[in-house]
VOBA-1610 file (N, C-alpha, C; in pm, whole numbers, padded with zeros to 5 digits, always signed):
BEGIN
Met-11905-07299+02908Met-11823-07238+03012Met-11785-07096+02967Asp-11797-07002+03059Asp-11762-06863+03029Asp-11613-06840+03035Ser-11563-06753+02948Ser-11425-06708+02956Ser-11416-06598+03059Ile-11300-06581+03116Ile-11279-06476+03216Ile-11183-06374+03159Phe-11218-06248+03174Phe-11135-06136+03133Phe-11091-06067+03260Leu-10960-06049+03279Leu-10911-05981+03398Leu-10893-05833+03368Gly-10951-05750+03453Gly-10937-05606+03441Gly-10797-05563+03483Lys-10767-05436+03465Lys-10634-05384+03498Lys-10598-05405+03644Asn-10696-05402+03732Asn-10671-05425+03874Asn-10692-05571+03911Asn-10678-05659+03811Asn-10699-05803+03826Asn-10840-05837+03873Arg-10933-05747+03847Arg-11073-05777+03878Arg-11128-05866+03768Pro-11179-05983+03804Pro-11229-06074+03700Pro-11367-06034+03650Tyr-11384-06042+03520Tyr-11514-06021+03457Tyr-11543-06144+03373Leu-11663-06198+03386Leu-11703-06304+03295Leu-11728-06239+03160Val-11674-06295+03055Val-11692-06237+02922Val-11839-06225+02888Ser-11921-06318+02933Ser-12064-06308+02905Ser-12126-06186+02972Asp-12061-06133+03076Asp-12109-06013+03145Asp-12061-05885+03077Leu-11974-05897+02980Leu-11914-05779+02918Leu-11986-05737+02791Glu-12116-05749+02789Glu-12188-05702+02672Glu-12171-05550+02662Ile-12194-05497+02545Ile-12166-05356+02519Ile-12234-05264+02620Ser-12358-05289+02654Ser-12428-05200+02747Ser-12358-05195+02882Lys-12297-05306+02924Lys-12227-05307+03052Lys-12091-05238+03042Ile-12026-05246+02928Ile-11900-05174+02909Ile-11926-05025+02912Val-12026-04980+02840Val-12057-04837+02830Val-12091-04780+02967Asn-12145-04860+03056Asn-12185-04812+03188Asn-12089-04852+03299Asn-11971-04905+03265Asn-11874-04946+03364Asn-11754-04851+03360Ser-11753-04754+03450Ser-11648-04652+03448Ser-11510-04711+03474Glu-11500-04818+03554Glu-11370-04880+03581Glu-11308-04932+03451Ile-11387-05002+03371Ile-11335-05056+03245Ile-11305-04941+03148Leu-11396-04845+03138Leu-11376-04735+03043Leu-11252-04654+03076Leu-11226-04628+03204Leu-11110-04549+03242Leu-10979-04626+03231Asn-10984-04755+03257Asn-10859-04831+03266Asn-10812-04893+03136Tyr-10895-04891+03033Tyr-10857-04953+02907Tyr-10863-04853+02793Thr-10765-04863+02707Thr-10763-04777+02589Thr-10868-04827+02490Met-10902-04743+02395Met-10996-04785+02292Met-10939-04903+02214Lys-10808-04906+02194Lys-10746-05017+02122Lys-10764-05148+02199Glu-10747-05143+02333Glu-10765-05263+02414Glu-10912-05307+02415Leu-11003-05210+02426Leu-11146-05244+02422Leu-11184-05301+02287Asp-11126-05245+02182Asp-11152-05293+02047Asp-11108-05440+02034Ser-10989-05471+02084Ser-10939-05609+02078Ser-11030-05703+02155Leu-11071-05661+02275Leu-11160-05743+02357Leu-11290-05770+02285Tyr-11351-05665+02231Tyr-11481-05683+02166Tyr-11472-05765+02039Arg-11371-05738+01959Arg-11359-05814+01835Arg-11333-05962+01863Lys-11257-05990+01970Lys-11227-06128+02006Lys-11353-06202+02052Tyr-11433-06137+02137Tyr-11545-06207+02199Tyr-11681-06179+02137Phe-11698-06062+02077Phe-11832-06024+02034Phe-11844-05984+01888Gly-11733-05970+01818Gly-11741-05928+01679Gly-11744-05776+01667Asp-11812-05729+01567Asp-11814-05586+01536Asp-11906-05508+01630Tyr-11859-05395+01677Tyr-11941-05307+01761Tyr-11934-05163+01713Thr-11908-05145+01585Thr-11887-05014+01526Thr-11998-04916+01561His-12121-04963+01567His-12234-04876+01596His-12228-04818+01737Glu-12151-04878+01828Glu-12138-04829+01966Glu-12007-04755+01991Tyr-11918-04754+01894Tyr-11783-04699+01914Tyr-11787-04554+01960Leu-11864-04470+01894Leu-11870-04328+01928Leu-11925-04307+02069Thr-12025-04383+02107Thr-12082-04372+02242Thr-11979-04407+02348Ile-11906-04516+02325Ile-11802-04557+02419Ile-11693-04451+02427Leu-11648-04400+02315Leu-11544-04297+02313Leu-11589-04170+02386Gln-11712-04126+02364Gln-11762-04006+02432Gln-11768-04026+02584Lys-11811-04143+02628Lys-11815-04170+02772Lys-11675-04174+02831Lys-11579-04234+02758Lys-11441-04236+02805Lys-11387-04095+02821Ile-11415-04008+02726Ile-11368-03869+02733Ile-11430-03797+02853Lys-11560-03813+02874Lys-11627-03748+02988Lys-11570-03798+03121Leu-11548-03928+03132Leu-11491-03983+03255Leu-11350-03930+03278Tyr-11269-03927+03174Tyr-11132-03877+03187Tyr-11132-03729+03225Asp-11223-03653+03167Asp-11230-03509+03194Asp-11260-03479+03340Thr-11329-03569+03409Thr-11362-03546+03549Thr-11271-03625+03643Ser-11170-03690+03589Ser-11082-03774+03672Ser-10971-03693+03736Asp-10901-03757+03830Asp-10785-03695+03895Asp-10674-03665+03796Glu-10668-03740+03687Glu-10565-03717+03587Glu-10571-03575+03531Val-10690-03520+03525Val-10710-03387+03468Val-10725-03281+03577Asn-10794-03314+03683Asn-10835-03214+03780Asn-10753-03209+03908Ser-10640-03274+03912Ser-10556-03266+04031Ser-10412-03235+03988Phe-10335-03190+04086Phe-10195-03159+04059Phe-10115-03188+04186Leu-09984-03206+04169Leu-09896-03236+04281Leu-09806-03117+04311Ile-09793-03085+04439Ile-09696-02987+04486Ile-09627-03050+04606Asn-09495-03060+04598Asn-09415-03123+04704Asn-09469-03260+04742Gly-09512-03337+04645Gly-09560-03472+04668Gly-09702-03481+04723Asn-09768-03367+04742Asn-09906-03367+04792Asn-10002-03341+04676Lys-10109-03421+04671Lys-10207-03408+04564Lys-10315-03308+04606Phe-10344-03215+04516Phe-10447-03115+04540Phe-10543-03112+04422Trp-10661-03064+04450Trp-10764-03049+04347Trp-10837-02919+04373Leu-10862-02842+04269Leu-10938-02718+04280Leu-11063-02731+04197Asp-11175-02690+04254Asp-11299-02697+04177Asp-11296-02593+04065Lys-11386-02606+03972Lys-11386-02522+03852Lys-11396-02373+03887Asn-11482-02337+03980Asn-11497-02195+04016Asn-11367-02136+04069Thr-11297-02212+04152Thr-11169-02165+04205Thr-11066-02151+04094Arg-11060-02248+04003Arg-10965-02241+03892Arg-10992-02119+03804Val-11120-02095+03774Val-11156-01980+03690Val-11123-01850+03762Gly-11154-01844+03891Gly-11123-01724+03969Gly-10974-01696+03973Leu-10893-01800+03992Leu-10748-01782+03993Leu-10696-01736+03857Met-10753-01790+03751Met-10711-01749+03618Met-10739-01600+03597His-10858-01555+03638His-10893-01413+03625His-10802-01326+03712Leu-10774-01372+03833Leu-10684-01297+03921Leu-10546-01285+03859Ala-10496-01394+03806Ala-10362-01394+03745Ala-10357-01304+03622Asn-10466-01299+03546Asn-10469-01215+03426Asn-10485-01067+03457Cys-10544-01035+03571Cys-10575-00896+03605Cys-10472-00834+03698Ser-10388-00911+03758Ser-10299-00861+03861Ser-10154-00863+03815Thr-10082-00758+03852Thr-09937-00759+03827Thr-09862-00811+03949Asp-09930-00817+04063Asp-09871-00871+04184Asp-09881-01022+04182Ser-09812-01085+04274Ser-09823-01231+04284Ser-09955-01267+04350Val-10002-01385+04321Val-10124-01436+04379Val-10086-01550+04473Gln-10134-01546+04596Gln-10105-01651+04691Gln-10230-01735+04711Leu-10208-01864+04721Leu-10317-01958+04741Leu-10277-02055+04850Val-10362-02070+04952Val-10336-02164+05059Val-10398-02297+05021Leu-10316-02401+05021Leu-10363-02535+04986Leu-10353-02625+05109Gly-10450-02708+05128Gly-10448-02801+05240Gly-10477-02730+05372Asp-10426-02789+05481Asp-10451-02730+05613Asp-10362-02611+05631
//
């Protein structure tokens, strides 16, 4: 009988389905669990996975870097996101101008 592991959103995963290759390619698990939690899960069910640790960590960093946690911000309770080109352009404008810079967000 397979053990069941519940994800952060109570999504059930069969432990037999949580082999390392599936963890590395599952952005939901990588984003929602810390390395310490993943470490506990793997050591409990699969033993040592040291040879995959760096790969998992790098994928977690890449996913986090493109997530809303990094690329969005709140103003008056509204969530906004600016693409990289807009952010770079605003940074250059702010560095080159002594006047204020206005940016229209949303509608």
